[in-house]
PyMOL CGO cylinders between C-alpha atoms (Angstrom):
from pymol import cmd
from pymol.cgo import CYLINDER

trace = [
    CYLINDER, 46.75, 27.30, 17.39, 50.14, 25.11, 17.23, 0.3, 1, 1, 1, 1, 1, 1,
    CYLINDER, 50.14, 25.11, 17.23, 50.86, 21.48, 16.60, 0.3, 1, 1, 1, 1, 1, 1,
    CYLINDER, 50.86, 21.48, 16.60, 52.24, 19.15, 18.81, 0.3, 1, 1, 1, 1, 1, 1,
    CYLINDER, 52.24, 19.15, 18.81, 54.85, 16.51, 17.67, 0.3, 1, 1, 1, 1, 1, 1,
    CYLINDER, 54.85, 16.51, 17.67, 53.90, 13.14, 18.89, 0.3, 1, 1, 1, 1, 1, 1,
    CYLINDER, 53.90, 13.14, 18.89, 56.58, 10.46, 18.87, 0.3, 1, 1, 1, 1, 1, 1,
    CYLINDER, 56.58, 10.46, 18.87, 55.17, 7.03, 16.83, 0.3, 1, 1, 1, 1, 1, 1,
    CYLINDER, 55.17, 7.03, 16.83, 57.08, 3.72, 15.97, 0.3, 1, 1, 1, 1, 1, 1,
    CYLINDER, 57.08, 3.72, 15.97, 58.24, 3.06, 12.61, 0.3, 1, 1, 1, 1, 1, 1,
    CYLINDER, 58.24, 3.06, 12.61, 58.74, -0.56, 13.69, 0.3, 1, 1, 1, 1, 1, 1,
    CYLINDER, 58.74, -0.56, 13.69, 57.11, -3.53, 11.80, 0.3, 1, 1, 1, 1, 1, 1,
    CYLINDER, 57.11, -3.53, 11.80, 53.90, -4.78, 14.06, 0.3, 1, 1, 1, 1, 1, 1,
    CYLINDER, 53.90, -4.78, 14.06, 51.48, -7.84, 13.47, 0.3, 1, 1, 1, 1, 1, 1,
    CYLINDER, 51.48, -7.84, 13.47, 49.55, -7.64, 9.82, 0.3, 1, 1, 1, 1, 1, 1,
    CYLINDER, 49.55, -7.64, 9.82, 46.58, -9.52, 9.30, 0.3, 1, 1, 1, 1, 1, 1,
    CYLINDER, 46.58, -9.52, 9.30, 46.28, -11.93, 6.72, 0.3, 1, 1, 1, 1, 1, 1,
    CYLINDER, 46.28, -11.93, 6.72, 43.67, -9.96, 5.21, 0.3, 1, 1, 1, 1, 1, 1,
    CYLINDER, 43.67, -9.96, 5.21, 45.84, -7.00, 5.06, 0.3, 1, 1, 1, 1, 1, 1,
    CYLINDER, 45.84, -7.00, 5.06, 48.31, -8.77, 3.51, 0.3, 1, 1, 1, 1, 1, 1,
    CYLINDER, 48.31, -8.77, 3.51, 46.08, -10.16, 0.88, 0.3, 1, 1, 1, 1, 1, 1,
    CYLINDER, 46.08, -10.16, 0.88, 44.29, -6.52, 0.45, 0.3, 1, 1, 1, 1, 1, 1,
    CYLINDER, 44.29, -6.52, 0.45, 48.04, -4.90, -0.08, 0.3, 1, 1, 1, 1, 1, 1,
    CYLINDER, 48.04, -4.90, -0.08, 49.13, -7.58, -2.29, 0.3, 1, 1, 1, 1, 1, 1,
    CYLINDER, 49.13, -7.58, -2.29, 46.04, -6.55, -4.58, 0.3, 1, 1, 1, 1, 1, 1,
    CYLINDER, 46.04, -6.55, -4.58, 46.41, -3.13, -3.96, 0.3, 1, 1, 1, 1, 1, 1,
    CYLINDER, 46.41, -3.13, -3.96, 49.89, -3.55, -5.28, 0.3, 1, 1, 1, 1, 1, 1,
    CYLINDER, 49.89, -3.55, -5.28, 49.48, -5.52, -8.23, 0.3, 1, 1, 1, 1, 1, 1,
    CYLINDER, 49.48, -5.52, -8.23, 46.37, -2.73, -9.51, 0.3, 1, 1, 1, 1, 1, 1,
    CYLINDER, 46.37, -2.73, -9.51, 48.45, 0.42, -8.92, 0.3, 1, 1, 1, 1, 1, 1,
    CYLINDER, 48.45, 0.42, -8.92, 51.60, -1.29, -10.58, 0.3, 1, 1, 1, 1, 1, 1,
    CYLINDER, 51.60, -1.29, -10.58, 48.96, -2.13, -13.75, 0.3, 1, 1, 1, 1, 1, 1,
    CYLINDER, 48.96, -2.13, -13.75, 47.89, 1.32, -13.36, 0.3, 1, 1, 1, 1, 1, 1,
    CYLINDER, 47.89, 1.32, -13.36, 50.97, 3.00, -13.74, 0.3, 1, 1, 1, 1, 1, 1,
    CYLINDER, 50.97, 3.00, -13.74, 52.26, 0.40, -16.62, 0.3, 1, 1, 1, 1, 1, 1,
    CYLINDER, 52.26, 0.40, -16.62, 49.64, 1.20, -18.39, 0.3, 1, 1, 1, 1, 1, 1,
    CYLINDER, 49.64, 1.20, -18.39, 50.00, 4.97, -18.95, 0.3, 1, 1, 1, 1, 1, 1,
    CYLINDER, 50.00, 4.97, -18.95, 52.76, 6.67, -16.35, 0.3, 1, 1, 1, 1, 1, 1,
    CYLINDER, 52.76, 6.67, -16.35, 50.94, 9.71, -17.26, 0.3, 1, 1, 1, 1, 1, 1,
    CYLINDER, 50.94, 9.71, -17.26, 47.21, 8.75, -16.77, 0.3, 1, 1, 1, 1, 1, 1,
    CYLINDER, 47.21, 8.75, -16.77, 46.88, 10.77, -13.45, 0.3, 1, 1, 1, 1, 1, 1,
    CYLINDER, 46.88, 10.77, -13.45, 48.68, 13.91, -12.82, 0.3, 1, 1, 1, 1, 1, 1,
    CYLINDER, 48.68, 13.91, -12.82, 51.04, 14.01, -9.62, 0.3, 1, 1, 1, 1, 1, 1,
    CYLINDER, 51.04, 14.01, -9.62, 50.21, 10.35, -8.51, 0.3, 1, 1, 1, 1, 1, 1,
    CYLINDER, 50.21, 10.35, -8.51, 53.04, 8.65, -6.78, 0.3, 1, 1, 1, 1, 1, 1,
    CYLINDER, 53.04, 8.65, -6.78, 51.92, 5.84, -3.82, 0.3, 1, 1, 1, 1, 1, 1,
    CYLINDER, 51.92, 5.84, -3.82, 53.08, 5.75, -0.67, 0.3, 1, 1, 1, 1, 1, 1,
    CYLINDER, 53.08, 5.75, -0.67, 54.58, 2.94, 0.88, 0.3, 1, 1, 1, 1, 1, 1,
    CYLINDER, 54.58, 2.94, 0.88, 51.11, 1.13, 2.28, 0.3, 1, 1, 1, 1, 1, 1,
    CYLINDER, 51.11, 1.13, 2.28, 52.58, -0.95, 4.83, 0.3, 1, 1, 1, 1, 1, 1,
    CYLINDER, 52.58, -0.95, 4.83, 54.74, 2.02, 6.79, 0.3, 1, 1, 1, 1, 1, 1,
    CYLINDER, 54.74, 2.02, 6.79, 50.89, 3.84, 6.73, 0.3, 1, 1, 1, 1, 1, 1,
    CYLINDER, 50.89, 3.84, 6.73, 49.37, 0.40, 8.24, 0.3, 1, 1, 1, 1, 1, 1,
    CYLINDER, 49.37, 0.40, 8.24, 51.64, 0.06, 11.05, 0.3, 1, 1, 1, 1, 1, 1,
    CYLINDER, 51.64, 0.06, 11.05, 51.11, 3.83, 11.75, 0.3, 1, 1, 1, 1, 1, 1,
    CYLINDER, 51.11, 3.83, 11.75, 47.53, 3.68, 11.54, 0.3, 1, 1, 1, 1, 1, 1,
    CYLINDER, 47.53, 3.68, 11.54, 47.57, 0.07, 13.79, 0.3, 1, 1, 1, 1, 1, 1,
    CYLINDER, 47.57, 0.07, 13.79, 49.80, 1.99, 16.64, 0.3, 1, 1, 1, 1, 1, 1,
    CYLINDER, 49.80, 1.99, 16.64, 47.18, 4.94, 16.83, 0.3, 1, 1, 1, 1, 1, 1,
    CYLINDER, 47.18, 4.94, 16.83, 44.44, 2.75, 17.28, 0.3, 1, 1, 1, 1, 1, 1,
    CYLINDER, 44.44, 2.75, 17.28, 46.57, 0.44, 19.78, 0.3, 1, 1, 1, 1, 1, 1,
    CYLINDER, 46.57, 0.44, 19.78, 47.17, 3.34, 21.61, 0.3, 1, 1, 1, 1, 1, 1,
    CYLINDER, 47.17, 3.34, 21.61, 43.96, 5.27, 21.69, 0.3, 1, 1, 1, 1, 1, 1,
    CYLINDER, 43.96, 5.27, 21.69, 45.73, 8.14, 20.26, 0.3, 1, 1, 1, 1, 1, 1,
    CYLINDER, 45.73, 8.14, 20.26, 42.68, 9.31, 18.01, 0.3, 1, 1, 1, 1, 1, 1,
    CYLINDER, 42.68, 9.31, 18.01, 39.78, 11.22, 19.86, 0.3, 1, 1, 1, 1, 1, 1,
    CYLINDER, 39.78, 11.22, 19.86, 37.13, 9.70, 17.60, 0.3, 1, 1, 1, 1, 1, 1,
    CYLINDER, 37.13, 9.70, 17.60, 37.07, 7.54, 14.11, 0.3, 1, 1, 1, 1, 1, 1,
    CYLINDER, 37.07, 7.54, 14.11, 36.40, 10.27, 11.76, 0.3, 1, 1, 1, 1, 1, 1,
    CYLINDER, 36.40, 10.27, 11.76, 38.94, 9.36, 8.99, 0.3, 1, 1, 1, 1, 1, 1,
    CYLINDER, 38.94, 9.36, 8.99, 39.96, 11.75, 5.64, 0.3, 1, 1, 1, 1, 1, 1,
    CYLINDER, 39.96, 11.75, 5.64, 42.90, 11.33, 3.04, 0.3, 1, 1, 1, 1, 1, 1,
    CYLINDER, 42.90, 11.33, 3.04, 43.60, 14.65, 1.74, 0.3, 1, 1, 1, 1, 1, 1,
    CYLINDER, 43.60, 14.65, 1.74, 44.33, 13.26, -2.18, 0.3, 1, 1, 1, 1, 1, 1,
    CYLINDER, 44.33, 13.26, -2.18, 43.78, 10.03, -1.71, 0.3, 1, 1, 1, 1, 1, 1,
    CYLINDER, 43.78, 10.03, -1.71, 45.26, 8.35, -5.09, 0.3, 1, 1, 1, 1, 1, 1,
    CYLINDER, 45.26, 8.35, -5.09, 44.09, 4.73, -5.29, 0.3, 1, 1, 1, 1, 1, 1,
    CYLINDER, 44.09, 4.73, -5.29, 42.25, 4.83, -2.00, 0.3, 1, 1, 1, 1, 1, 1,
    CYLINDER, 42.25, 4.83, -2.00, 44.48, 2.11, -0.32, 0.3, 1, 1, 1, 1, 1, 1,
    CYLINDER, 44.48, 2.11, -0.32, 45.08, 4.43, 2.95, 0.3, 1, 1, 1, 1, 1, 1,
    CYLINDER, 45.08, 4.43, 2.95, 41.70, 5.13, 3.08, 0.3, 1, 1, 1, 1, 1, 1,
    CYLINDER, 41.70, 5.13, 3.08, 40.39, 1.37, 2.82, 0.3, 1, 1, 1, 1, 1, 1,
    CYLINDER, 40.39, 1.37, 2.82, 43.26, 0.47, 5.16, 0.3, 1, 1, 1, 1, 1, 1,
    CYLINDER, 43.26, 0.47, 5.16, 42.06, 3.17, 7.70, 0.3, 1, 1, 1, 1, 1, 1,
    CYLINDER, 42.06, 3.17, 7.70, 38.33, 1.15, 6.93, 0.3, 1, 1, 1, 1, 1, 1,
    CYLINDER, 38.33, 1.15, 6.93, 39.75, -2.13, 7.72, 0.3, 1, 1, 1, 1, 1, 1,
    CYLINDER, 39.75, -2.13, 7.72, 40.95, -0.59, 11.18, 0.3, 1, 1, 1, 1, 1, 1,
    CYLINDER, 40.95, -0.59, 11.18, 36.97, 0.28, 11.40, 0.3, 1, 1, 1, 1, 1, 1,
    CYLINDER, 36.97, 0.28, 11.40, 37.74, 3.94, 10.94, 0.3, 1, 1, 1, 1, 1, 1,
    CYLINDER, 37.74, 3.94, 10.94, 34.84, 5.66, 9.27, 0.3, 1, 1, 1, 1, 1, 1,
    CYLINDER, 34.84, 5.66, 9.27, 37.18, 6.19, 6.39, 0.3, 1, 1, 1, 1, 1, 1,
    CYLINDER, 37.18, 6.19, 6.39, 36.79, 9.17, 3.40, 0.3, 1, 1, 1, 1, 1, 1,
    CYLINDER, 36.79, 9.17, 3.40, 39.24, 10.33, 0.71, 0.3, 1, 1, 1, 1, 1, 1,
    CYLINDER, 39.24, 10.33, 0.71, 38.99, 13.15, -1.31, 0.3, 1, 1, 1, 1, 1, 1,
    CYLINDER, 38.99, 13.15, -1.31, 41.04, 13.48, -4.82, 0.3, 1, 1, 1, 1, 1, 1,
    CYLINDER, 41.04, 13.48, -4.82, 40.94, 15.86, -7.53, 0.3, 1, 1, 1, 1, 1, 1,
    CYLINDER, 40.94, 15.86, -7.53, 41.79, 13.18, -10.41, 0.3, 1, 1, 1, 1, 1, 1,
    CYLINDER, 41.79, 13.18, -10.41, 38.50, 11.36, -11.55, 0.3, 1, 1, 1, 1, 1, 1,
    CYLINDER, 38.50, 11.36, -11.55, 40.12, 8.50, -12.51, 0.3, 1, 1, 1, 1, 1, 1,
    CYLINDER, 40.12, 8.50, -12.51, 41.62, 7.83, -9.40, 0.3, 1, 1, 1, 1, 1, 1,
    CYLINDER, 41.62, 7.83, -9.40, 38.39, 8.03, -7.62, 0.3, 1, 1, 1, 1, 1, 1,
    CYLINDER, 38.39, 8.03, -7.62, 36.86, 5.15, -10.04, 0.3, 1, 1, 1, 1, 1, 1,
    CYLINDER, 36.86, 5.15, -10.04, 39.75, 3.23, -9.19, 0.3, 1, 1, 1, 1, 1, 1,
    CYLINDER, 39.75, 3.23, -9.19, 39.45, 3.61, -5.39, 0.3, 1, 1, 1, 1, 1, 1,
    CYLINDER, 39.45, 3.61, -5.39, 35.83, 2.79, -5.77, 0.3, 1, 1, 1, 1, 1, 1,
    CYLINDER, 35.83, 2.79, -5.77, 36.16, -0.22, -7.53, 0.3, 1, 1, 1, 1, 1, 1,
    CYLINDER, 36.16, -0.22, -7.53, 38.46, -1.41, -4.90, 0.3, 1, 1, 1, 1, 1, 1,
    CYLINDER, 38.46, -1.41, -4.90, 36.29, -1.09, -2.05, 0.3, 1, 1, 1, 1, 1, 1,
    CYLINDER, 36.29, -1.09, -2.05, 33.52, -2.52, -4.05, 0.3, 1, 1, 1, 1, 1, 1,
    CYLINDER, 33.52, -2.52, -4.05, 35.28, -5.87, -4.79, 0.3, 1, 1, 1, 1, 1, 1,
    CYLINDER, 35.28, -5.87, -4.79, 36.43, -5.94, -1.22, 0.3, 1, 1, 1, 1, 1, 1,
    CYLINDER, 36.43, -5.94, -1.22, 33.17, -4.71, -0.03, 0.3, 1, 1, 1, 1, 1, 1,
    CYLINDER, 33.17, -4.71, -0.03, 34.67, -2.18, 2.16, 0.3, 1, 1, 1, 1, 1, 1,
    CYLINDER, 34.67, -2.18, 2.16, 32.59, 1.08, 3.16, 0.3, 1, 1, 1, 1, 1, 1,
    CYLINDER, 32.59, 1.08, 3.16, 35.41, 3.76, 2.90, 0.3, 1, 1, 1, 1, 1, 1,
    CYLINDER, 35.41, 3.76, 2.90, 34.07, 6.89, 0.63, 0.3, 1, 1, 1, 1, 1, 1,
    CYLINDER, 34.07, 6.89, 0.63, 35.39, 8.75, -2.04, 0.3, 1, 1, 1, 1, 1, 1,
    CYLINDER, 35.39, 8.75, -2.04, 34.47, 12.04, -3.68, 0.3, 1, 1, 1, 1, 1, 1,
    CYLINDER, 34.47, 12.04, -3.68, 36.14, 14.00, -6.71, 0.3, 1, 1, 1, 1, 1, 1,
    CYLINDER, 36.14, 14.00, -6.71, 37.21, 17.51, -5.84, 0.3, 1, 1, 1, 1, 1, 1,
    CYLINDER, 37.21, 17.51, -5.84, 39.63, 19.63, -3.76, 0.3, 1, 1, 1, 1, 1, 1,
    CYLINDER, 39.63, 19.63, -3.76, 40.35, 19.03, -0.23, 0.3, 1, 1, 1, 1, 1, 1,
    CYLINDER, 40.35, 19.03, -0.23, 41.46, 22.53, -0.07, 0.3, 1, 1, 1, 1, 1, 1,
    CYLINDER, 41.46, 22.53, -0.07, 38.53, 24.10, 1.82, 0.3, 1, 1, 1, 1, 1, 1,
    CYLINDER, 38.53, 24.10, 1.82, 36.51, 27.03, 0.43, 0.3, 1, 1, 1, 1, 1, 1,
    CYLINDER, 36.51, 27.03, 0.43, 38.31, 30.33, 1.53, 0.3, 1, 1, 1, 1, 1, 1,
    CYLINDER, 38.31, 30.33, 1.53, 41.54, 29.07, 2.05, 0.3, 1, 1, 1, 1, 1, 1,
    CYLINDER, 41.54, 29.07, 2.05, 42.83, 30.43, -1.17, 0.3, 1, 1, 1, 1, 1, 1,
    CYLINDER, 42.83, 30.43, -1.17, 45.47, 32.61, 0.75, 0.3, 1, 1, 1, 1, 1, 1,
    CYLINDER, 45.47, 32.61, 0.75, 47.07, 29.50, 2.30, 0.3, 1, 1, 1, 1, 1, 1,
    CYLINDER, 47.07, 29.50, 2.30, 47.76, 28.21, -1.00, 0.3, 1, 1, 1, 1, 1, 1,
    CYLINDER, 47.76, 28.21, -1.00, 48.94, 31.39, -2.38, 0.3, 1, 1, 1, 1, 1, 1,
    CYLINDER, 48.94, 31.39, -2.38, 51.70, 31.43, 0.79, 0.3, 1, 1, 1, 1, 1, 1,
    CYLINDER, 51.70, 31.43, 0.79, 52.54, 28.01, 0.15, 0.3, 1, 1, 1, 1, 1, 1,
    CYLINDER, 52.54, 28.01, 0.15, 53.45, 29.22, -3.69, 0.3, 1, 1, 1, 1, 1, 1,
    CYLINDER, 53.45, 29.22, -3.69, 55.29, 31.74, -2.31, 0.3, 1, 1, 1, 1, 1, 1,
    CYLINDER, 55.29, 31.74, -2.31, 57.43, 30.05, 0.41, 0.3, 1, 1, 1, 1, 1, 1,
    CYLINDER, 57.43, 30.05, 0.41, 58.39, 27.16, -2.30, 0.3, 1, 1, 1, 1, 1, 1,
    CYLINDER, 58.39, 27.16, -2.30, 58.42, 29.26, -5.40, 0.3, 1, 1, 1, 1, 1, 1,
    CYLINDER, 58.42, 29.26, -5.40, 56.70, 26.54, -7.35, 0.3, 1, 1, 1, 1, 1, 1,
    CYLINDER, 56.70, 26.54, -7.35, 53.07, 25.39, -8.10, 0.3, 1, 1, 1, 1, 1, 1,
    CYLINDER, 53.07, 25.39, -8.10, 51.30, 21.81, -8.62, 0.3, 1, 1, 1, 1, 1, 1,
    CYLINDER, 51.30, 21.81, -8.62, 48.61, 21.48, -10.83, 0.3, 1, 1, 1, 1, 1, 1,
    CYLINDER, 48.61, 21.48, -10.83, 46.67, 19.21, -8.38, 0.3, 1, 1, 1, 1, 1, 1,
    CYLINDER, 46.67, 19.21, -8.38, 46.87, 21.89, -5.94, 0.3, 1, 1, 1, 1, 1, 1,
    CYLINDER, 46.87, 21.89, -5.94, 43.74, 24.15, -7.60, 0.3, 1, 1, 1, 1, 1, 1,
    CYLINDER, 43.74, 24.15, -7.60, 41.49, 26.14, -5.47, 0.3, 1, 1, 1, 1, 1, 1,
    CYLINDER, 41.49, 26.14, -5.47, 38.99, 26.59, -8.50, 0.3, 1, 1, 1, 1, 1, 1,
    CYLINDER, 38.99, 26.59, -8.50, 37.88, 22.67, -8.66, 0.3, 1, 1, 1, 1, 1, 1,
    CYLINDER, 37.88, 22.67, -8.66, 34.74, 21.25, -6.74, 0.3, 1, 1, 1, 1, 1, 1,
    CYLINDER, 34.74, 21.25, -6.74, 34.82, 21.60, -3.22, 0.3, 1, 1, 1, 1, 1, 1,
    CYLINDER, 34.82, 21.60, -3.22, 35.46, 17.70, -2.10, 0.3, 1, 1, 1, 1, 1, 1,
    CYLINDER, 35.46, 17.70, -2.10, 33.61, 18.68, 1.52, 0.3, 1, 1, 1, 1, 1, 1,
    CYLINDER, 33.61, 18.68, 1.52, 30.40, 19.39, -0.14, 0.3, 1, 1, 1, 1, 1, 1,
    CYLINDER, 30.40, 19.39, -0.14, 29.66, 15.76, -1.28, 0.3, 1, 1, 1, 1, 1, 1,
    CYLINDER, 29.66, 15.76, -1.28, 30.87, 14.95, 1.78, 0.3, 1, 1, 1, 1, 1, 1,
    CYLINDER, 30.87, 14.95, 1.78, 28.56, 17.08, 3.71, 0.3, 1, 1, 1, 1, 1, 1,
    CYLINDER, 28.56, 17.08, 3.71, 31.47, 17.26, 6.14, 0.3, 1, 1, 1, 1, 1, 1,
    CYLINDER, 31.47, 17.26, 6.14, 34.15, 19.90, 6.47, 0.3, 1, 1, 1, 1, 1, 1,
    CYLINDER, 34.15, 19.90, 6.47, 37.68, 19.48, 7.60, 0.3, 1, 1, 1, 1, 1, 1,
    CYLINDER, 37.68, 19.48, 7.60, 36.99, 20.50, 11.32, 0.3, 1, 1, 1, 1, 1, 1,
    CYLINDER, 36.99, 20.50, 11.32, 34.75, 17.19, 11.40, 0.3, 1, 1, 1, 1, 1, 1,
    CYLINDER, 34.75, 17.19, 11.40, 37.68, 14.44, 11.08, 0.3, 1, 1, 1, 1, 1, 1,
    CYLINDER, 37.68, 14.44, 11.08, 39.54, 13.23, 14.19, 0.3, 1, 1, 1, 1, 1, 1,
    CYLINDER, 39.54, 13.23, 14.19, 42.50, 11.92, 11.79, 0.3, 1, 1, 1, 1, 1, 1,
    CYLINDER, 42.50, 11.92, 11.79, 43.79, 13.42, 8.38, 0.3, 1, 1, 1, 1, 1, 1,
    CYLINDER, 43.79, 13.42, 8.38, 46.27, 11.79, 6.47, 0.3, 1, 1, 1, 1, 1, 1,
    CYLINDER, 46.27, 11.79, 6.47, 48.67, 13.15, 3.69, 0.3, 1, 1, 1, 1, 1, 1,
    CYLINDER, 48.67, 13.15, 3.69, 51.08, 12.38, 1.13, 0.3, 1, 1, 1, 1, 1, 1,
    CYLINDER, 51.08, 12.38, 1.13, 52.82, 15.68, 0.82, 0.3, 1, 1, 1, 1, 1, 1,
    CYLINDER, 52.82, 15.68, 0.82, 55.41, 16.36, -2.28, 0.3, 1, 1, 1, 1, 1, 1,
    CYLINDER, 55.41, 16.36, -2.28, 58.35, 18.34, -1.35, 0.3, 1, 1, 1, 1, 1, 1,
    CYLINDER, 58.35, 18.34, -1.35, 57.46, 21.63, -0.96, 0.3, 1, 1, 1, 1, 1, 1,
    CYLINDER, 57.46, 21.63, -0.96, 54.25, 20.80, 0.12, 0.3, 1, 1, 1, 1, 1, 1,
    CYLINDER, 54.25, 20.80, 0.12, 54.20, 19.99, 3.66, 0.3, 1, 1, 1, 1, 1, 1,
    CYLINDER, 54.20, 19.99, 3.66, 54.03, 24.09, 4.60, 0.3, 1, 1, 1, 1, 1, 1,
    CYLINDER, 54.03, 24.09, 4.60, 50.78, 23.73, 2.73, 0.3, 1, 1, 1, 1, 1, 1,
    CYLINDER, 50.78, 23.73, 2.73, 49.50, 20.94, 4.42, 0.3, 1, 1, 1, 1, 1, 1,
    CYLINDER, 49.50, 20.94, 4.42, 50.44, 21.57, 7.60, 0.3, 1, 1, 1, 1, 1, 1,
    CYLINDER, 50.44, 21.57, 7.60, 48.76, 25.18, 7.56, 0.3, 1, 1, 1, 1, 1, 1,
    CYLINDER, 48.76, 25.18, 7.56, 45.49, 24.00, 5.85, 0.3, 1, 1, 1, 1, 1, 1,
    CYLINDER, 45.49, 24.00, 5.85, 45.71, 21.62, 8.99, 0.3, 1, 1, 1, 1, 1, 1,
    CYLINDER, 45.71, 21.62, 8.99, 46.49, 23.94, 11.82, 0.3, 1, 1, 1, 1, 1, 1,
    CYLINDER, 46.49, 23.94, 11.82, 43.67, 26.46, 10.53, 0.3, 1, 1, 1, 1, 1, 1,
    CYLINDER, 43.67, 26.46, 10.53, 41.21, 24.41, 9.40, 0.3, 1, 1, 1, 1, 1, 1,
    CYLINDER, 41.21, 24.41, 9.40, 40.84, 20.80, 11.92, 0.3, 1, 1, 1, 1, 1, 1,
    CYLINDER, 40.84, 20.80, 11.92, 39.70, 20.28, 14.90, 0.3, 1, 1, 1, 1, 1, 1,
    CYLINDER, 39.70, 20.28, 14.90, 41.00, 21.06, 18.11, 0.3, 1, 1, 1, 1, 1, 1,
    CYLINDER, 41.00, 21.06, 18.11, 42.62, 17.65, 19.08, 0.3, 1, 1, 1, 1, 1, 1,
    CYLINDER, 42.62, 17.65, 19.08, 42.55, 16.24, 15.64, 0.3, 1, 1, 1, 1, 1, 1,
    CYLINDER, 42.55, 16.24, 15.64, 45.54, 14.12, 14.13, 0.3, 1, 1, 1, 1, 1, 1,
    CYLINDER, 45.54, 14.12, 14.13, 47.53, 14.95, 11.18, 0.3, 1, 1, 1, 1, 1, 1,
    CYLINDER, 47.53, 14.95, 11.18, 49.43, 11.82, 10.01, 0.3, 1, 1, 1, 1, 1, 1,
    CYLINDER, 49.43, 11.82, 10.01, 51.65, 12.51, 6.77, 0.3, 1, 1, 1, 1, 1, 1,
    CYLINDER, 51.65, 12.51, 6.77, 54.07, 10.11, 5.02, 0.3, 1, 1, 1, 1, 1, 1,
    CYLINDER, 54.07, 10.11, 5.02, 57.42, 11.52, 4.25, 0.3, 1, 1, 1, 1, 1, 1,
    CYLINDER, 57.42, 11.52, 4.25, 60.39, 9.72, 2.07, 0.3, 1, 1, 1, 1, 1, 1,
    CYLINDER, 60.39, 9.72, 2.07, 62.70, 6.78, 3.30, 0.3, 1, 1, 1, 1, 1, 1,
    CYLINDER, 62.70, 6.78, 3.30, 59.05, 4.81, 4.41, 0.3, 1, 1, 1, 1, 1, 1,
    CYLINDER, 59.05, 4.81, 4.41, 58.52, 7.56, 7.32, 0.3, 1, 1, 1, 1, 1, 1,
    CYLINDER, 58.52, 7.56, 7.32, 55.66, 8.95, 8.57, 0.3, 1, 1, 1, 1, 1, 1,
    CYLINDER, 55.66, 8.95, 8.57, 55.20, 12.05, 10.93, 0.3, 1, 1, 1, 1, 1, 1,
    CYLINDER, 55.20, 12.05, 10.93, 52.17, 12.47, 13.57, 0.3, 1, 1, 1, 1, 1, 1,
    CYLINDER, 52.17, 12.47, 13.57, 51.15, 16.16, 14.96, 0.3, 1, 1, 1, 1, 1, 1,
    CYLINDER, 51.15, 16.16, 14.96, 48.06, 16.85, 16.60, 0.3, 1, 1, 1, 1, 1, 1,
    CYLINDER, 48.06, 16.85, 16.60, 46.33, 20.17, 16.78, 0.3, 1, 1, 1, 1, 1, 1,
    CYLINDER, 46.33, 20.17, 16.78, 46.92, 21.77, 20.32, 0.3, 1, 1, 1, 1, 1, 1,
    CYLINDER, 46.92, 21.77, 20.32, 43.66, 22.91, 22.12, 0.3, 1, 1, 1, 1, 1, 1,
    CYLINDER, 43.66, 22.91, 22.12, 43.30, 26.66, 23.17, 0.3, 1, 1, 1, 1, 1, 1,
]
cmd.load_cgo(trace, "trace")
């Protein structure tokens, strides 16, 4: 299997008032969370939510996705997952830190949004070799990329092959792992959307045999 690059515009598009209000509140909550204790959640750095929203809006407007099932790998505060739900995706997020899962669920409840959040690892059972390869490739380890945590897919009763879009914000050095996991476990035709530095996104599709 291989991945195909898809050009996607990073230009801003119209943003509905409800999205503007939601993102304003999300930014406020994330800021308060980080200021209260910068070390409360290991490795939590939010993406630029406006950039990701515009990418998801473009995917929707141009019918790039083969379906509406969405999963965020490492969902953090849950903002991107909830943005996807506001664009009528069946959206869920998998997050290793329970405190962030709690914040995500609170946000969903407060805004009456249907996004689902589970605590656990987005690394599928049996994918330990992918993590080992990533560590060897980059000569580094991240504490949140653990393989002995609860499997997030169990609670969802879904697998990585069940999603039409996967979103992730990989840290430097994580790109190899995210891409490798997606290439091995995602469904044919599924999209991988990743946020990168400098407020940019990358979109790839898993090609069919």
